[in-house]
Structure formats: structure tokens, C-alpha cells
SEZAMI-614438 format. One line per 3 residues: number of its first residue (from 1); their letters; for each residue x, y negated, z of N, C-alpha, C, CB. Coordinates in pm, whole numbers. Each point is the difference from the previous one (the first is absolute). Glycine has a CB too. Layout:
N
NUM = a = X:Y:Z:X:Y:Z:X:Y:Z:X:Y:Z ~ ...
***
This chain:
271
1 = mai = -2760:-2384:-1371:120:76:32:29:-9:151:94:-43:-233 ~ -51:155:290:34:2:142:127:-82:24:-108:227:26 ~ 115:-292:90:118:-80:34:108:93:55:-144:-204:49
4 = tsn = 260:202:-110:113:82:46:125:-84:26:-93:193:-129 ~ 78:-327:118:115:-87:25:-49:-139:36:143:133:-160 ~ -58:-210:227:-27:-140:34:120:-83:-42:-149:66:195
7 = tyt = 119:-183:-256:106:-90:-43:-16:-135:70:15:117:-225 ~ 94:-170:278:-2:-127:71:116:-88:-48:-108:110:202 ~ 97:-239:-172:107:-96:-30:55:-54:130:-106:-61:-220
10 = gng = 237:73:240:62:-45:124:0:-153:9:143:206:0 ~ -139:-258:126:4:-145:21:122:-44:82:-251:-3:-13 ~ 341:99:43:121:-34:75:-15:11:150:57:-147:-183
13 = tnk = -181:160:234:-20:9:145:-79:125:40:8:-249:10 ~ -100:293:-93:-86:114:34:75:132:-16:-201:-132:-72 ~ 195:215:176:64:131:-3:-102:114:-10:187:-96:133
16 = lfs = -315:67:-103:-102:105:8:-83:6:-127:-8:-30:248 ~ -11:151:-298:-79:20:-122:-88:123:20:180:-105:-145 ~ -309:91:110:-100:103:30:-6:109:-107:-130:-173:123
19 = itf = 104:296:-75:-27:113:-88:-152:19:-2:227:114:50 ~ -290:-136:-163:-147:3:-6:-54:131:-58:3:-247:-24 ~ 83:340:-5:-45:128:-58:35:114:97:32:-89:-237
22 = pyl = -107:199:231:28:114:88:123:77:-48:-245:17:56 ~ 311:51:37:114:85:-37:11:110:105:122:-194:-114 ~ -44:297:82:11:117:88:119:-10:96:-108:136:-179
25 = dtt = 220:-189:131:120:-3:81:79:-127:-34:8:255:11 ~ 64:-307:88:78:-123:-25:105:20:-109:-37:-67:238 ~ 83:191:-256:99:26:-105:-60:-15:-139:119:154:155
28 = did = -254:-164:-164:-66:-18:-129:-5:-147:-41:-136:204:45 ~ 184:-295:41:-5:-143:-29:136:-47:-48:-180:-34:172 ~ 185:-20:-293:122:-59:-55:-12:-152:6:37:201:-153
31 = vyl = 66:-267:206:0:-145:15:106:-59:-94:-80:17:242 ~ 35:-110:-330:91:-63:-94:7:-150:27:-51:177:-172 ~ 169:-234:155:19:-144:7:69:-43:-129:14:0:256
34 = ngt = -89:-78:-337:51:-40:-132:44:119:-83:72:-216:99 ~ -149:325:-89:27:118:-80:102:95:56:-59:-136:-188 ~ 120:103:303:101:86:61:-59:76:117:180:-159:-71
37 = lqt = -167:292:68:-53:83:107:72:-30:131:-59:179:-167 ~ -18:-202:272:56:-33:131:15:125:87:-104:-229:-16 ~ 190:219:116:28:113:89:-69:-20:134:220:37:-115
40 = vtt = -299:66:154:-71:-10:127:99:-8:115:-194:129:-97 ~ 159:-202:200:80:-26:120:107:-106:-26:-41:235:76 ~ 117:-218:-186:107:-95:-31:-57:-132:-50:152:191:-53
43 = qyt = -254:-184:-35:-54:-121:-63:-146:-26:37:159:37:-188 ~ -228:65:236:-139:-20:45:-38:111:95:-59:-116:-216 ~ -50:94:290:-56:101:90:-152:-2:-12:197:-23:160
46 = fan = -261:119:-98:-146:1:7:-40:-65:132:-17:212:-143 ~ -39:-333:134:-47:-68:121:-115:79:61:70:-224:-91 ~ -155:279:7:-105:93:39:-37:79:-125:-88:-153:186
49 = att = -17:234:-178:-36:89:-111:-39:-74:-126:-73:164:168 ~ 33:-292:-156:-47:-74:-118:80:-127:-28:-225:90:46 ~ 344:-101:16:79:-123:-19:148:32:-13:-170:-128:131
52 = ief = 232:70:-235:144:9:-21:63:-128:55:-28:148:-207 ~ 140:-136:282:70:-117:51:145:2:-51:-149:-6:207 ~ 187:-98:-283:136:-12:-49:92:-45:113:-85:-52:-231
55 = vta = 209:98:228:100:-44:96:31:-147:-23:97:234:13 ~ -87:-273:-140:21:-139:-39:-113:-45:-91:251:26:21 ~ -312:-140:9:-113:-47:-80:40:-15:-147:-93:-119:202
58 = paa = 15:176:-295:29:-16:-143:2:-148:-39:-106:224:-46 ~ 197:-261:-41:16:-138:-42:-126:-51:-71:247:36:-20 ~ -265:-167:22:-115:-61:-67:4:34:-149:-5:-187:169
61 = gst = -110:231:-221:-10:34:-141:38:143:-33:47:-234:-46 ~ 6:309:144:38:138:-27:-124:90:-6:222:-39:115 ~ -209:151:-184:-113:91:-18:15:120:92:-25:-74:-239
64 = vll = -79:101:318:-3:114:91:-103:99:-53:70:-143:200 ~ -29:267:-220:-89:105:-50:-3:115:99:46:-66:-239 ~ -166:101:287:-20:117:85:-71:104:-86:-12:-138:217
67 = nrs = 77:249:-243:-52:97:-94:-12:137:64:101:-130:-189 ~ -217:195:166:-19:136:52:52:101:-102:-203:-73:135 ~ 286:165:-87:54:106:-86:-11:131:76:160:-161:-118
70 = tdd = -275:225:106:-30:120:78:90:116:-40:-237:-76:22 ~ 279:153:78:85:116:-24:-71:100:-91:110:-32:225 ~ -47:68:-336:-60:97:-92:77:132:-1:-83:-190:-141
73 = qtl = 168:210:243:78:123:7:-50:98:105:194:-131:-77 ~ -244:79:188:-39:85:111:-144:-30:43:241:12:76 ~ -324:94:-61:-137:-19:48:0:-44:145:-81:174:-162
76 = qat = -19:-253:196:-13:-44:138:-25:117:94:-88:-219:-81 ~ 13:318:37:-30:117:82:8:125:-87:-149:-137:154 ~ 201:245:-96:11:127:-70:-77:106:76:226:-65:-94
79 = ffp = -302:148:24:-84:102:63:55:139:-29:-201:-150:-20 ~ 189:239:119:49:136:-14:-114:98:27:232:-72:69 ~ -225:192:-124:-106:99:24:-21:23:149:55:111:-219
82 = gss = -180:-118:261:-34:24:140:8:-122:88:81:225:-33 ~ -29:-336:-19:10:-120:82:-132:-77:-4:248:-12:-43 ~ -269:-70:145:-123:-80:4:13:-118:-95:-42:69:238
85 = vka = -67:-109:-297:-4:-112:-93:-71:-116:69:0:155:-203 ~ 74:-265:222:-56:-116:66:-44:-103:-102:147:42:198 ~ -256:-107:-165:-53:-102:-91:101:-113:-20:-235:55:74
88 = adl = 306:-91:33:98:-109:-11:110:35:-99:-49:-66:236 ~ 97:193:-233:104:42:-93:-49:-3:-142:99:142:177 ~ -224:-96:-198:-58:-4:-135:-10:-144:-49:-130:212:47
91 = nfn = 86:-301:42:-14:-141:-39:135:-61:-36:-199:-20:149 ~ 304:55:-73:133:-51:-32:43:42:-140:59:8:244 ~ -84:120:-276:39:48:-132:-81:-67:-110:64:219:103
94 = fdq = -196:-234:-78:-85:-66:-101:42:-147:-16:-192:157:57 ~ 225:-224:55:44:-140:-8:131:-10:-79:-114:-50:221 ~ 203:146:-199:127:-1:-72:-23:7:-151:112:109:197
97 = vly = -202:-17:-237:-31:13:-143:-68:-127:-52:-23:250:27 ~ -68:-306:53:-72:-121:-40:98:-117:-17:-207:81:122 ~ 296:-100:-25:94:-112:-7:93:14:-120:-12:-23:250
100 = lsq = 58:145:-275:88:23:-115:-71:-33:-131:119:177:129 ~ -246:-140:-139:-75:-29:-124:-21:-151:-15:-115:224:15 ~ 89:-294:97:-17:-146:-6:131:-67:-45:-175:11:183
103 = eta = 287:33:-126:128:-60:-35:35:26:-146:75:27:237 ~ -110:93:-284:27:34:-140:-83:-88:-93:54:237:66 ~ -180:-256:-30:-88:-83:-83:48:-145:-3:-193:151:57
106 = nla = 232:-204:58:50:-139:7:131:-15:-76:-112:-28:222 ~ 197:131:-215:126:-6:-72:-24:-7:-150:111:127:185 ~ -206:-47:-233:-34:-3:-142:-59:-135:-40:-39:248:5
109 = qnq = -45:-304:83:-64:-128:-27:105:-113:-8:-210:81:117 ~ 313:-66:-35:101:-106:9:102:4:-114:-31:5:245 ~ 16:91:-334:92:6:-113:-36:-102:-107:37:242:47
112 = sta = -61:-362:-4:-24:-112:-90:131:-76:-15:-246:-17:69 ~ 244:-88:-147:122:-77:-19:51:-58:131:-75:-54:-231 ~ -18:-1:312:41:-60:127:52:106:96:-170:-182:-32
115 = glq = 97:297:39:42:107:91:134:57:-41:-238:53:45 ~ 254:-33:-175:126:53:-50:114:-96:25:-125:127:-173 ~ 99:-259:155:103:-100:24:44:0:147:-95:-138:-187
118 = aqi = -4:155:277:33:2:142:90:120:31:-219:-114:55 ~ 189:228:-117:83:118:24:139:-19:-60:-205:144:0 ~ 210:-209:-117:130:-27:-62:83:-92:90:-101:29:-230
121 = taa = 33:-131:285:70:-94:89:54:72:122:-148:-186:-80 ~ 63:272:139:43:75:119:119:91:-35:-235:-6:92 ~ 226:74:-207:109:89:-41:127:-80:-27:-166:160:-98
124 = tnt = 149:-279:36:115:-84:-30:68:-47:128:-110:-74:-211 ~ 27:33:309:56:-44:129:79:113:65:-190:-162:29 ~ 131:282:-31:66:115:60:131:30:-71:-222:93:67
127 = ann = 218:-98:-203:121:28:-78:106:-106:26:-139:112:-176 ~ 97:-241:184:96:-107:25:66:16:136:-134:-152:-144 ~ 52:189:244:55:19:135:101:115:-1:-214:-87:103
130 = aat = 176:196:-174:90:115:-7:128:-37:-72:-196:155:3 ~ 184:-234:-112:118:-41:-77:91:-88:84:-132:14:-213 ~ 71:-104:292:80:-87:87:76:81:103:-165:-184:-33
133 = sas = 94:282:94:65:85:100:112:82:-63:-214:10:130 ~ 186:44:-250:101:81:-68:121:-84:-36:-179:149:-89 ~ 154:-274:43:111:-89:-36:85:-32:122:-138:-97:-185
136 = aaa = 70:71:298:75:-31:122:82:120:44:-179:-162:69 ~ 119:283:-79:72:122:38:119:23:-91:-212:98:87 ~ 193:-124:-218:110:19:-95:113:-98:28:-164:81:-173
139 = tsa = 126:-207:204:101:-101:31:78:39:125:-143:-177:-105 ~ 69:226:207:65:41:124:95:117:-25:-199:-79:130 ~ 152:177:-211:84:117:-30:125:-41:-77:-205:145:-3
142 = ats = 186:-237:-93:115:-46:-80:101:-73:88:-148:-20:-202 ~ 96:-61:295:89:-72:92:78:97:87:-158:-194:1 ~ 86:296:52:66:99:85:106:76:-79:-208:22:137
145 = asi = 174:15:-262:96:73:-83:122:-85:-29:-188:129:-103 ~ 164:-260:78:111:-91:-27:92:-13:120:-143:-124:-161 ~ 81:112:279:79:-12:123:81:127:23:-173:-154:99
148 = aas = 106:271:-120:70:128:20:115:15:-98:-212:102:83 ~ 186:-138:-211:105:11:-101:116:-92:32:-172:61:-170 ~ 138:-184:216:104:-95:36:83:50:116:-144:-185:-81
151 = ait = 74:247:179:71:52:117:94:113:-40:-195:-63:146 ~ 147:151:-236:85:111:-45:121:-54:-75:-201:151:-15 ~ 175:-248:-76:109:-57:-79:101:-69:91:-156:-30:-194
154 = tsl = 102:-46:291:89:-76:88:77:90:95:-157:-191:-15 ~ 88:296:68:60:80:105:85:116:-50:-191:-64:138 ~ 157:119:-257:62:126:-38:86:-6:-125:-190:106:106
157 = qka = 182:-213:-183:67:0:-128:124:-90:-6:-220:49:-99 ~ 262:-104:211:116:-87:2:120:73:57:-149:-200:24 ~ 258:207:-101:122:64:47:54:-76:120:51:83:-233
160 = gdt = -8:-8:333:60:-62:116:-99:-35:110:169:-87:-151 ~ -300:106:127:-99:-29:103:8:101:113:-148:-102:-173 ~ 96:62:289:1:87:118:-143:34:38:215:-102:80
163 = itg = -242:231:-59:-131:45:46:10:28:148:-57:99:-226 ~ -30:-163:305:1:22:144:-111:95:40:97:-229:35 ~ -80:297:78:-102:93:46:25:141:-53:-164:-188:11
166 = nid = 87:283:41:14:139:-40:-72:26:-132:17:67:242 ~ 36:25:-320:-62:36:-128:-22:151:-1:111:-195:-120 ~ -237:235:100:-33:143:-10:-16:37:-147:-114:-4:226
169 = nsa = 174:115:-264:-12:51:-137:-55:142:6:193:-147:-81 ~ -320:164:41:-64:131:7:9:76:-132:-154:-92:173 ~ 230:38:-269:12:66:-130:79:129:13:-12:-222:-115
172 = tgy = -8:314:20:72:127:2:100:8:-115:-198:110:106 ~ 222:-222:-175:92:0:-113:142:-32:40:-188:-66:-144 ~ 226:-60:147:137:-37:29:7:-143:50:81:161:-174
175 = fdl = 33:-196:231:33:-138:35:134:-27:-65:-129:5:222 ~ 134:-93:-320:118:-21:-83:100:-92:68:-141:35:-204 ~ 257:20:246:106:-79:63:96:-54:-106:-20:139:210
178 = pvg = 91:-246:-180:100:-52:-94:115:99:-18:-61:-234:66 ~ 114:242:-188:110:90:-33:117:-84:-53:-162:191:-52 ~ 283:-163:99:116:-74:-48:129:67:42:-133:-209:9
181 = ttg = 243:161:-65:131:55:33:49:-57:133:52:26:-246 ~ 61:27:290:61:-52:123:35:-147:-16:91:228:54 ~ -43:-265:-173:38:-138:-25:-120:-94:-8:198:86:-119
184 = qrp = -318:-30:107:-121:-83:-10:-72:-15:135:-23:75:-237 ~ 88:-30:343:-61:-18:132:-18:-150:27:104:216:84 ~ -207:-255:-6:-20:-142:32:125:-60:65:-245:43:29
187 = gsp = 279:-167:-68:118:-65:55:-14:-34:147:43:-91:-224 ~ -165:58:268:-24:-33:142:-116:86:48:84:-240:-28 ~ -57:366:56:-109:92:37:-57:-29:137:106:172:-142
190 = ntg = -233:-135:159:-68:-10:130:-18:139:58:-118:-210:-71 ~ 121:219:202:-23:128:67:-137:55:-40:147:-71:193 ~ -149:197:-235:-127:63:-37:-19:13:-150:-94:-91:207
193 = mir = 182:30:-287:-11:13:-146:26:145:-41:72:-241:-31 ~ -148:290:-67:22:134:-52:-1:-5:-153:-107:103:205 ~ 182:-13:-267:11:6:-145:50:138:-41:44:-249:-12
196 = fns = -39:275:-120:58:124:-49:128:-36:-74:-228:113:-20 ~ 339:-53:66:131:-28:-58:23:98:-115:91:-87:222 ~ -87:33:-345:14:86:-117:141:56:-16:-180:-133:-109
199 = dlt = 279:68:170:136:55:-2:10:122:89:93:-229:-45 ~ -155:219:162:7:109:98:-115:99:-15:115:-155:155 ~ -211:119:-243:-124:79:-17:-59:34:137:87:97:-218
202 = aye = -104:-200:299:-53:20:136:-72:-127:46:186:165:53 ~ -281:-145:39:-65:-113:63:92:-58:106:-229:99:-44 ~ 229:-232:60:84:-62:100:-74:-118:64:206:72:-125
205 = gyn = -166:-103:247:-60:-111:71:105:-82:71:-208:132:28 ~ 176:-259:-5:95:-88:68:-39:-6:148:40:-137:-211 ~ 56:174:299:-29:11:143:44:-122:81:21:244:-25
208 = gig = 14:-351:-46:47:-120:70:150:-11:1:-201:9:139 ~ 269:105:-162:146:1:-4:49:39:-139:8:58:245 ~ -69:40:-301:38:47:-133:-108:86:-60:239:-9:66
211 = wss = -213:52:-189:-93:89:-70:29:144:37:-22:-163:-190 ~ -85:240:218:18:141:34:-106:83:-68:102:-63:221 ~ -73:190:-235:-90:92:-70:-129:21:80:197:114:-105
214 = igg = -304:-97:33:-130:29:64:-44:138:-46:-66:-247:9 ~ 56:340:83:-51:133:-33:81:65:-110:-226:-74:68 ~ 164:157:-143:65:63:-113:63:134:34:41:-224:-89
217 = gar = 33:230:203:62:125:40:106:45:-99:-212:62:115 ~ 232:68:-123:100:56:-89:-45:-10:-145:73:156:180 ~ 29:-149:-271:-28:-7:-142:55:123:-69:3:-251:7
220 = ggg = -36:261:-135:52:112:-77:-69:9:-133:54:121:209 ~ -6:-30:-295:-64:18:-129:-130:78:12:225:-8:-108 ~ -324:-31:26:-128:70:4:-64:-12:136:81:158:-172
223 = tdd = -111:-44:233:-61:0:134:105:26:109:-216:79:-102 ~ 345:-79:66:106:25:99:22:-124:86:110:164:-156 ~ -116:-149:287:28:-108:94:124:41:82:-249:-70:12
226 = cfy = 366:54:-72:122:55:61:105:-105:35:-44:204:-127 ~ 30:-325:74:108:-97:14:-45:-127:72:100:91:-209 ~ -25:-128:311:-20:-127:68:112:-93:-44:-115:111:202
229 = ens = 82:-221:-264:101:-87:-57:13:-130:79:-46:99:-225 ~ 167:-151:233:22:-132:59:103:-75:-82:-58:87:231 ~ 61:-219:-218:96:-81:-75:142:30:46:-174:-179:-30
232 = aii = 269:164:-61:141:25:33:71:-127:41:1:191:-159 ~ -68:-304:153:61:-129:34:-90:-74:99:115:-13:-227 ~ -58:-36:333:-72:-82:98:42:-144:-24:-12:190:173
235 = sts = -79:-271:-225:33:-139:-33:-63:-99:96:19:68:-236 ~ -112:-20:321:-69:-88:94:18:55:141:-169:-69:-177 ~ 198:-17:270:20:44:139:-127:67:52:166:-187:38
238 = yti = -142:289:49:-113:75:53:32:46:141:-68:74:-231 ~ -31:-81:320:15:48:137:-90:121:17:56:-232:87 ~ 2:345:-50:-80:121:23:-91:-26:119:182:151:-94
241 = tag = -304:-106:86:-99:-23:106:48:60:131:-185:-1:-170 ~ 175:-77:279:44:46:131:-74:128:37:50:-237:71 ~ 30:335:-18:-60:126:40:-19:97:-115:-111:-122:181
244 = kna = 155:81:-302:-13:85:-118:138:40:-51:-218:-111:-59 ~ 226:224:-9:121:43:-69:-23:-8:-149:64:151:191 ~ 44:-164:-270:-12:-12:-144:97:94:-68:-72:-238:22
247 = vta = 34:283:-142:88:86:-78:4:-53:-143:-52:201:148 ~ 172:-200:-209:18:-48:-137:84:101:-75:-19:-242:72 ~ -21:272:-195:80:88:-85:114:-82:-58:-200:147:-55
250 = gpv = 325:-105:81:116:-76:-47:61:60:-126:44:-68:236 ~ 55:3:-291:60:-121:61:-87:-123:-18:225:96:-41 ~ -206:-195:129:-76:-123:-6:97:-117:22:-212:116:83
253 = tvq = 193:-224:-155:87:-116:9:-75:-116:64:128:77:-202 ~ -70:-136:306:-57:-119:64:72:-119:-60:-57:123:217 ~ -16:-204:-295:62:-112:-69:44:-109:98:-141:51:-200
256 = tga = 235:-133:154:49:-111:81:-114:-94:37:224:17:-112 ~ -230:-53:239:-106:-90:47:-120:74:56:76:-162:-168 ~ -83:292:142:-111:80:53:50:82:117:-111:10:-227
259 = tvv = 27:9:326:37:80:117:-114:94:34:147:-184:86 ~ -107:295:-22:-98:94:52:19:6:151:-4:136:-217 ~ -100:-172:292:8:-5:146:-66:126:55:-2:-255:3
262 = vps = 77:329:80:-52:120:64:-18:-31:148:112:156:-169 ~ -235:-170:218:-22:-36:141:52:108:94:-201:-131:-67 ~ 224:90:190:45:94:102:-106:109:16:134:-181:121
265 = gss = -87:307:-119:-92:111:15:-48:56:-132:-70:-99:213 ~ 99:30:-325:-39:47:-133:123:50:-73:-193:-162:-8 ~ 172:234:-101:113:50:-79:-33:-9:-148:69:155:186
268 = wti = 40:-169:-268:-15:-4:-146:92:108:-57:-57:-252:-3 ~ -2:348:-63:75:112:-55:4:-7:-151:-64:139:195 ~ 185:-131:-252:17:2:-146:44:140:-36:62:-249:-12
271 = v = -139:316:-74:31:137:-36:39:9:-147:-159:83:176
***
């Protein structure tokens, strides 16, 4: 039988192992260590055309296998009508066919109990390595998911928590604001709070001094926007913005303890 592979036993110091069979291309050489396929450059290199050099010397007692696996997908040389035919190209193609037939014959010969066991061992090693990697990846993914879930639970699901930084919402549905009556307004509001007042059926915000309407404009039945409404009782002191004028539909009552300050140059009209 033609030689298509070399088997060696590592001693812990030797890195060089000889290739004693012919081959067409370095990509046709498969290097195994204890049944595990090695990666060229990362785990071994070609010291020369007939010698493999490991990056790290194989451990004592380890099995090194150099195996020829000729490409069976692409011909070494392709001929076209009218092109010249070179003897070297013909020889390459004939060698490719010869090497493939030798490897096929050796593969069939090696289907003995020992050969089959070696292949089973190699497959088992590969499967074990893959299972270990998959287990590590699964553990890492589970850990990341747990951390993310914990962060979401900690950061977003506790009433009264504060979110810092800007928040972008690219959704096209809605942003659900709190809804409540006038009597349900926060007891100690902060500037910038917004809500929907169900008594006034309007959005309102706290400006640092008091609650005021946000947008909305005129109201009315159906699609009619004809009425601008304001409260008839002033219970909280208010200062009209300097340089601005104000208008209120009356009558309006200013409760005891509340004041309305009209800065110089501004006016307040009750109609």
C-alpha cells in the first residue's frame, strides 16, 4: 500500500516531524494531535516542504498524525480548446487522480477495529471540545441575560426610582402619562413634572411655582375648538411673567392668602 500518512509519538521537546509521502499542495496536509485537527500558522507551520513544525512541542506520549487529503473538487490544471497542453499539467492531473486512489484504498484498508476506534476517538475528542465550548458559551449567555434582567428589574421596575441621562423613544404608538384628579396632584411637586388632569381633561405641568396647562388650545364638542377655559378661583399665589400681559375670563375669586403680582410694564385683564 502507498504511504499517505505518518504517525509519530511526541516526547515533550521535539517540534519537527517529517512528511515522507508526496503531495501536491500544503493545503492537502492535515495535521492531528491526539485526534484533534490542528490549525496551520496558529498551531503549526511548514518548516520546509517535507517538515511540519509545531508552535509548541507535543507532550510526551501524545500522538501526532500527518495525513494527506488531496483535493477532490478542483483539477490541478484545466484545458480549453485551442490551448497548449503541457506535460507538467498532465502530470499534475494524473498525480491528483493517483493520490486520491491511494488515499481511498488506505481509507478502506483502515476500516478495521483499530482504525475505526481511532476515528471514533478523534470524533469523540472533537465532539467533547465542541460541547465544552458550547457549554461555556451557554453559561456566558445565561450570565449576561441574568445581569441584563437584574439591571432591568433594578432600574425600571421600582416605584420612585430616578432615571438619569437622555431617553430616546422611536416608537410610533404612545407614551403613557399618569392620569389623576386635581386633588391627586403630587404633594411636593418638582419642576418639570407632567400629568393629565382628569378633572380639567387637560395636560398640565409644574413650572416650579404652580401647575399650568400644557398645550391643548381651545376646546369644544366634537371637532369644535371654540372655548378657552380657565379656573374661576385663584388659590395659589402667582406672578405674571415680566414683560408679559395676561387675560382671565371672569368673574374670578382670589382666595385669602393668595396674591396675583403684576410686574411693572405688564397688565392683567379680566373680561
